[in-house]
N, CA, C and O atoms as a GROMACS GRO file, in nm:
protein
  376
    1MET      N    1   3.715   5.139   3.611
    1MET     CA    2   3.733   5.217   3.490
    1MET      C    3   3.598   5.276   3.451
    1MET      O    4   3.494   5.210   3.458
    2ARG      N    5   3.603   5.399   3.411
    2ARG     CA    6   3.481   5.468   3.370
    2ARG      C    7   3.475   5.478   3.218
    2ARG      O    8   3.578   5.479   3.150
    3TRP      N    9   3.353   5.485   3.166
    3TRP     CA   10   3.335   5.499   3.021
    3TRP      C   11   3.399   5.627   2.971
    3TRP      O   12   3.453   5.631   2.860
    4GLY      N   13   3.393   5.731   3.051
    4GLY     CA   14   3.451   5.859   3.011
    4GLY      C   15   3.601   5.848   2.985
    4GLY      O   16   3.654   5.916   2.897
    5ASP      N   17   3.670   5.763   3.061
    5ASP     CA   18   3.813   5.744   3.039
    5ASP      C   19   3.840   5.687   2.900
    5ASP      O   20   3.938   5.724   2.836
    6LEU      N   21   3.755   5.598   2.854
    6LEU     CA   22   3.773   5.539   2.721
    6LEU      C   23   3.731   5.637   2.612
    6LEU      O   24   3.798   5.649   2.510
    7ALA      N   25   3.622   5.708   2.636
    7ALA     CA   26   3.569   5.798   2.534
    7ALA      C   27   3.654   5.925   2.520
    7ALA      O   28   3.658   5.985   2.413
    8ASP      N   29   3.721   5.966   2.626
    8ASP     CA   30   3.802   6.088   2.623
    8ASP      C   31   3.940   6.065   2.561
    8ASP      O   32   4.015   6.161   2.542
    9GLY      N   33   3.973   5.942   2.530
    9GLY     CA   34   4.102   5.913   2.469
    9GLY      C   35   4.214   5.898   2.569
    9GLY      O   36   4.332   5.902   2.531
   10LYS      N   37   4.182   5.881   2.696
   10LYS     CA   38   4.286   5.863   2.797
   10LYS      C   39   4.352   5.726   2.786
   10LYS      O   40   4.465   5.706   2.831
   11ARG      N   41   4.280   5.634   2.726
   11ARG     CA   42   4.335   5.499   2.706
   11ARG      C   43   4.329   5.467   2.558
   11ARG      O   44   4.233   5.503   2.489
   12GLU      N   45   4.430   5.399   2.510
   12GLU     CA   46   4.430   5.358   2.369
   12GLU      C   47   4.351   5.230   2.353
   12GLU      O   48   4.343   5.148   2.445
   13ALA      N   49   4.293   5.214   2.237
   13ALA     CA   50   4.220   5.092   2.206
   13ALA      C   51   4.319   4.978   2.188
   13ALA      O   52   4.428   4.999   2.136
   14PRO      N   53   4.284   4.858   2.230
   14PRO     CA   54   4.374   4.744   2.212
   14PRO      C   55   4.388   4.709   2.064
   14PRO      O   56   4.300   4.739   1.983
   15GLU      N   57   4.498   4.646   2.030
   15GLU     CA   58   4.520   4.601   1.894
   15GLU      C   59   4.419   4.492   1.860
   15GLU      O   60   4.384   4.412   1.946
   16PRO      N   61   4.372   4.486   1.735
   16PRO     CA   62   4.278   4.380   1.698
   16PRO      C   63   4.347   4.244   1.701
   16PRO      O   64   4.467   4.233   1.676
   17LEU      N   65   4.269   4.142   1.731
   17LEU     CA   66   4.322   4.007   1.735
   17LEU      C   67   4.344   3.957   1.592
   17LEU      O   68   4.262   3.980   1.504
   18GLU      N   69   4.454   3.891   1.572
   18GLU     CA   70   4.481   3.831   1.443
   18GLU      C   71   4.424   3.690   1.442
   18GLU      O   72   4.430   3.619   1.543
   19GLY      N   73   4.371   3.650   1.333
   19GLY     CA   74   4.315   3.516   1.323
   19GLY      C   75   4.258   3.494   1.184
   19GLY      O   76   4.268   3.580   1.097
   20ASP      N   77   4.200   3.380   1.166
   20ASP     CA   78   4.140   3.344   1.038
   20ASP      C   79   3.989   3.355   1.050
   20ASP      O   80   3.924   3.262   1.099
   21PRO      N   81   3.931   3.468   1.006
   21PRO     CA   82   3.786   3.485   1.023
   21PRO      C   83   3.704   3.384   0.942
   21PRO      O   84   3.594   3.348   0.983
   22ILE      N   85   3.757   3.339   0.830
   22ILE     CA   86   3.682   3.243   0.749
   22ILE      C   87   3.666   3.112   0.826
   22ILE      O   88   3.558   3.054   0.830
   23ARG      N   89   3.773   3.067   0.887
   23ARG     CA   90   3.767   2.942   0.964
   23ARG      C   91   3.676   2.958   1.086
   23ARG      O   92   3.600   2.867   1.119
   24THR      N   93   3.682   3.074   1.151
   24THR     CA   94   3.599   3.098   1.268
   24THR      C   95   3.451   3.093   1.232
   24THR      O   96   3.373   3.029   1.302
   25VAL      N   97   3.412   3.160   1.124
   25VAL     CA   98   3.272   3.161   1.083
   25VAL      C   99   3.230   3.023   1.035
   25VAL      O  100   3.118   2.980   1.061
   26LEU      N  101   3.318   2.953   0.966
   26LEU     CA  102   3.286   2.818   0.919
   26LEU      C  103   3.260   2.723   1.035
   26LEU      O  104   3.165   2.646   1.032
   27ILE      N  105   3.345   2.729   1.138
   27ILE     CA  106   3.327   2.641   1.254
   27ILE      C  107   3.196   2.674   1.325
   27ILE      O  108   3.122   2.583   1.364
   28GLY      N  109   3.166   2.801   1.343
   28GLY     CA  110   3.040   2.839   1.406
   28GLY      C  111   2.920   2.794   1.326
   28GLY      O  112   2.822   2.748   1.384
   29THR      N  113   2.926   2.808   1.196
   29THR     CA  114   2.816   2.765   1.109
   29THR      C  115   2.796   2.614   1.117
   29THR      O  116   2.682   2.566   1.125
   30LEU      N  117   2.906   2.541   1.115
   30LEU     CA  118   2.895   2.395   1.126
   30LEU      C  119   2.840   2.351   1.260
   30LEU      O  120   2.765   2.254   1.268
   31LEU      N  121   2.875   2.422   1.366
   31LEU     CA  122   2.821   2.390   1.498
   31LEU      C  123   2.670   2.412   1.503
   31LEU      O  124   2.596   2.329   1.556
   32TRP      N  125   2.623   2.525   1.449
   32TRP     CA  126   2.479   2.550   1.446
   32TRP      C  127   2.407   2.443   1.364
   32TRP      O  128   2.301   2.394   1.405
   33ALA      N  129   2.464   2.407   1.250
   33ALA     CA  130   2.401   2.305   1.165
   33ALA      C  131   2.400   2.169   1.235
   33ALA      O  132   2.300   2.097   1.228
   34ALA      N  133   2.509   2.134   1.303
   34ALA     CA  134   2.514   2.007   1.375
   34ALA      C  135   2.412   2.004   1.489
   34ALA      O  136   2.348   1.902   1.512
   35LEU      N  137   2.397   2.116   1.559
   35LEU     CA  138   2.296   2.122   1.665
   35LEU      C  139   2.155   2.106   1.608
   35LEU      O  140   2.072   2.038   1.668
   36PHE      N  141   2.129   2.168   1.495
   36PHE     CA  142   1.997   2.151   1.431
   36PHE      C  143   1.973   2.005   1.396
   36PHE      O  144   1.867   1.950   1.427
   37LEU      N  145   2.071   1.942   1.332
   37LEU     CA  146   2.054   1.803   1.290
   37LEU      C  147   2.043   1.708   1.409
   37LEU      O  148   1.971   1.608   1.402
   38ALA      N  149   2.115   1.738   1.517
   38ALA     CA  150   2.110   1.653   1.636
   38ALA      C  151   1.973   1.661   1.705
   38ALA      O  152   1.928   1.564   1.765
   39GLN      N  153   1.908   1.776   1.696
   39GLN     CA  154   1.778   1.793   1.762
   39GLN      C  155   1.661   1.751   1.674
   39GLN      O  156   1.550   1.729   1.725
   40LEU      N  157   1.683   1.740   1.546
   40LEU     CA  158   1.574   1.709   1.453
   40LEU      C  159   1.500   1.579   1.485
   40LEU      O  160   1.377   1.577   1.474
   41PRO      N  161   1.568   1.470   1.524
   41PRO     CA  162   1.493   1.348   1.557
   41PRO      C  163   1.398   1.364   1.676
   41PRO      O  164   1.306   1.283   1.693
   42PHE      N  165   1.418   1.464   1.758
   42PHE     CA  166   1.336   1.486   1.876
   42PHE      C  167   1.230   1.594   1.854
   42PHE      O  168   1.182   1.655   1.949
   43TYR      N  169   1.195   1.617   1.728
   43TYR     CA  170   1.099   1.722   1.696
   43TYR      C  171   0.967   1.704   1.770
   43TYR      O  172   0.907   1.801   1.816
   44GLY      N  173   0.922   1.582   1.782
   44GLY     CA  174   0.796   1.555   1.852
   44GLY      C  175   0.800   1.602   1.996
   44GLY      O  176   0.704   1.663   2.044
   45TRP      N  177   0.909   1.575   2.065
   45TRP     CA  178   0.921   1.619   2.204
   45TRP      C  179   0.924   1.771   2.211
   45TRP      O  180   0.857   1.832   2.295
   46PHE      N  181   1.001   1.833   2.122
   46PHE     CA  182   1.008   1.980   2.121
   46PHE      C  183   0.870   2.040   2.093
   46PHE      O  184   0.832   2.140   2.154
   47ASP      N  185   0.796   1.978   2.002
   47ASP     CA  186   0.663   2.029   1.968
   47ASP      C  187   0.566   2.012   2.085
   47ASP      O  188   0.486   2.102   2.113
   48ASP      N  189   0.572   1.897   2.153
   48ASP     CA  190   0.484   1.872   2.267
   48ASP      C  191   0.510   1.970   2.382
   48ASP      O  192   0.418   2.006   2.455
   49ASN      N  193   0.634   2.012   2.398
   49ASN     CA  194   0.672   2.099   2.510
   49ASN      C  195   0.692   2.245   2.469
   49ASN      O  196   0.751   2.323   2.544
   50ASP      N  197   0.645   2.281   2.351
   50ASP     CA  198   0.657   2.418   2.301
   50ASP      C  199   0.801   2.469   2.300
   50ASP      O  200   0.829   2.582   2.338
   51HIS      N  201   0.893   2.384   2.256
   51HIS     CA  202   1.033   2.422   2.246
   51HIS      C  203   1.085   2.412   2.102
   51HIS      O  204   1.205   2.400   2.080
   52THR      N  205   0.994   2.418   2.004
   52THR     CA  206   1.041   2.407   1.865
   52THR      C  207   1.130   2.525   1.826
   52THR      O  208   1.205   2.515   1.729
   53TRP      N  209   1.124   2.635   1.900
   53TRP     CA  210   1.208   2.749   1.870
   53TRP      C  211   1.356   2.712   1.884
   53TRP      O  212   1.440   2.777   1.822
   54TRP      N  213   1.389   2.609   1.965
   54TRP     CA  214   1.527   2.566   1.977
   54TRP      C  215   1.579   2.519   1.840
   54TRP      O  216   1.690   2.554   1.800
   55LEU      N  217   1.498   2.440   1.770
   55LEU     CA  218   1.540   2.393   1.638
   55LEU      C  219   1.554   2.508   1.540
   55LEU      O  220   1.652   2.517   1.467
   56TRP      N  221   1.455   2.597   1.540
   56TRP     CA  222   1.457   2.707   1.443
   56TRP      C  223   1.568   2.806   1.473
   56TRP      O  224   1.620   2.872   1.383
   57THR      N  225   1.606   2.818   1.600
   57THR     CA  226   1.719   2.903   1.635
   57THR      C  227   1.848   2.846   1.576
   57THR      O  228   1.931   2.920   1.523
   58CYS      N  229   1.864   2.716   1.587
   58CYS     CA  230   1.983   2.652   1.530
   58CYS      C  231   1.984   2.664   1.378
   58CYS      O  232   2.089   2.688   1.318
   59LEU      N  233   1.869   2.648   1.316
   59LEU     CA  234   1.862   2.661   1.171
   59LEU      C  235   1.892   2.805   1.128
   59LEU      O  236   1.962   2.827   1.029
   60ALA      N  237   1.840   2.902   1.203
   60ALA     CA  238   1.868   3.042   1.172
   60ALA      C  239   2.016   3.072   1.191
   60ALA      O  240   2.075   3.147   1.112
   61GLY      N  241   2.077   3.015   1.295
   61GLY     CA  242   2.220   3.035   1.316
   61GLY      C  243   2.302   2.980   1.201
   61GLY      O  244   2.399   3.043   1.158
   62ALA      N  245   2.265   2.864   1.151
   62ALA     CA  246   2.336   2.806   1.037
   62ALA      C  247   2.314   2.890   0.912
   62ALA      O  248   2.408   2.913   0.835
   63GLY      N  249   2.192   2.936   0.890
   63GLY     CA  250   2.164   3.019   0.772
   63GLY      C  251   2.239   3.152   0.778
   63GLY      O  252   2.298   3.194   0.679
   64LEU      N  253   2.236   3.217   0.894
   64LEU     CA  254   2.310   3.343   0.907
   64LEU      C  255   2.461   3.319   0.897
   64LEU      O  256   2.535   3.405   0.850
   65GLY      N  257   2.505   3.202   0.943
   65GLY     CA  258   2.646   3.167   0.928
   65GLY      C  259   2.686   3.155   0.782
   65GLY      O  260   2.798   3.192   0.745
   66LEU      N  261   2.597   3.102   0.698
   66LEU     CA  262   2.626   3.094   0.555
   66LEU      C  263   2.638   3.234   0.493
   66LEU      O  264   2.725   3.258   0.409
   67ILE      N  265   2.550   3.324   0.536
   67ILE     CA  266   2.562   3.462   0.489
   67ILE      C  267   2.693   3.523   0.538
   67ILE      O  268   2.761   3.592   0.462
   68GLY      N  269   2.728   3.496   0.663
   68GLY     CA  270   2.854   3.546   0.718
   68GLY      C  271   2.974   3.488   0.645
   68GLY      O  272   3.074   3.558   0.623
   69LEU      N  273   2.966   3.362   0.608
   69LEU     CA  274   3.074   3.299   0.534
   69LEU      C  275   3.093   3.366   0.399
   69LEU      O  276   3.206   3.391   0.357
   70TRP      N  277   2.983   3.394   0.330
   70TRP     CA  278   2.991   3.466   0.203
   70TRP      C  279   3.055   3.604   0.225
   70TRP      O  280   3.139   3.647   0.146
   71TYR      N  281   3.014   3.671   0.332
   71TYR     CA  282   3.064   3.806   0.360
   71TYR      C  283   3.214   3.805   0.388
   71TYR      O  284   3.287   3.888   0.332
   72VAL      N  285   3.263   3.713   0.472
   72VAL     CA  286   3.406   3.716   0.504
   72VAL      C  287   3.489   3.674   0.384
   72VAL      O  288   3.602   3.720   0.369
   73HIS      N  289   3.436   3.587   0.297
   73HIS     CA  290   3.507   3.554   0.173
   73HIS      C  291   3.519   3.678   0.083
   73HIS      O  292   3.626   3.707   0.030
   74ALA      N  293   3.408   3.750   0.068
   74ALA     CA  294   3.410   3.871  -0.015
   74ALA      C  295   3.503   3.975   0.045
   74ALA      O  296   3.576   4.043  -0.028
   75ARG      N  297   3.502   3.989   0.176
   75ARG     CA  298   3.590   4.085   0.243
   75ARG      C  299   3.736   4.047   0.224
   75ARG      O  300   3.820   4.134   0.197
   76ASP      N  301   3.768   3.920   0.238
   76ASP     CA  302   3.905   3.873   0.220
   76ASP      C  303   3.952   3.898   0.077
   76ASP      O  304   4.066   3.941   0.056
   77ARG      N  305   3.867   3.871  -0.021
   77ARG     CA  306   3.903   3.897  -0.161
   77ARG      C  307   3.927   4.045  -0.185
   77ARG      O  308   4.021   4.082  -0.256
   78ALA      N  309   3.844   4.131  -0.126
   78ALA     CA  310   3.859   4.276  -0.144
   78ALA      C  311   3.988   4.324  -0.080
   78ALA      O  312   4.057   4.410  -0.136
   79ILE      N  313   4.023   4.272   0.036
   79ILE     CA  314   4.148   4.311   0.102
   79ILE      C  315   4.267   4.268   0.018
   79ILE      O  316   4.361   4.345   0.000
   80ARG      N  317   4.264   4.146  -0.032
   80ARG     CA  318   4.376   4.098  -0.116
   80ARG      C  319   4.388   4.178  -0.245
   80ARG      O  320   4.498   4.209  -0.290
   81ARG      N  321   4.273   4.212  -0.304
   81ARG     CA  322   4.275   4.291  -0.426
   81ARG      C  323   4.332   4.430  -0.400
   81ARG      O  324   4.411   4.481  -0.480
   82ALA      N  325   4.294   4.492  -0.289
   82ALA     CA  326   4.346   4.625  -0.254
   82ALA      C  327   4.495   4.619  -0.226
   82ALA      O  328   4.569   4.710  -0.265
   83ASP      N  329   4.541   4.513  -0.159
   83ASP     CA  330   4.684   4.498  -0.134
   83ASP      C  331   4.761   4.480  -0.264
   83ASP      O  332   4.870   4.536  -0.280
   84ALA      N  333   4.705   4.404  -0.357
   84ALA     CA  334   4.772   4.382  -0.486
   84ALA      C  335   4.779   4.511  -0.565
   84ALA      O  336   4.881   4.540  -0.626
   85GLU      N  337   4.670   4.588  -0.564
   85GLU     CA  338   4.669   4.716  -0.636
   85GLU      C  339   4.768   4.815  -0.574
   85GLU      O  340   4.834   4.891  -0.645
   86ALA      N  341   4.777   4.814  -0.441
   86ALA     CA  342   4.873   4.903  -0.373
   86ALA      C  343   5.016   4.862  -0.406
   86ALA      O  344   5.103   4.946  -0.424
   87GLY      N  345   5.040   4.731  -0.415
   87GLY     CA  346   5.172   4.682  -0.450
   87GLY      C  347   5.210   4.719  -0.593
   87GLY      O  348   5.324   4.754  -0.621
   88GLU      N  349   5.113   4.712  -0.684
   88GLU     CA  350   5.140   4.751  -0.823
   88GLU      C  351   5.166   4.901  -0.833
   88GLU      O  352   5.251   4.944  -0.911
   89ALA      N  353   5.094   4.979  -0.756
   89ALA     CA  354   5.114   5.125  -0.759
   89ALA      C  355   5.250   5.159  -0.703
   89ALA      O  356   5.317   5.249  -0.755
   90ASN      N  357   5.294   5.090  -0.599
   90ASN     CA  358   5.426   5.116  -0.542
   90ASN      C  359   5.535   5.075  -0.640
   90ASN      O  360   5.638   5.142  -0.648
   91ALA      N  361   5.515   4.966  -0.714
   91ALA     CA  362   5.614   4.921  -0.812
   91ALA      C  363   5.623   5.018  -0.929
   91ALA      O  364   5.731   5.039  -0.984
   92ALA      N  365   5.511   5.076  -0.967
   92ALA     CA  366   5.509   5.171  -1.079
   92ALA      C  367   5.576   5.304  -1.041
   92ALA      O  368   5.628   5.374  -1.127
   93ASP      N  369   5.572   5.338  -0.913
   93ASP     CA  370   5.633   5.464  -0.866
   93ASP      C  371   5.784   5.456  -0.863
   93ASP      O  372   5.850   5.560  -0.860
   94ARG      N  373   5.840   5.338  -0.862
   94ARG     CA  374   5.986   5.325  -0.851
   94ARG      C  375   6.053   5.353  -0.977
   94ARG      O  376   6.176   5.347  -0.984
   0.00000   0.00000   0.00000
């Protein structure tokens, strides 16, 4: 398959996957935090071998996951609010 086939509209884009984005981001955030906590007792070894970036990567992943969790919550609330407003507008039109 060539990129041109996709860009020219010869193929349709696949349907988006349905799922719970809040749960997905929460699980990922918890995994990053667990990895950070699991590596923390070995800080001395990481420091001796110049691998402390492993710990900070896990901490950054958990921190960015918290931002992502806030974002998907806000997005979910906005979608529900828009659906409710559309439902009220449809009810008023009848």
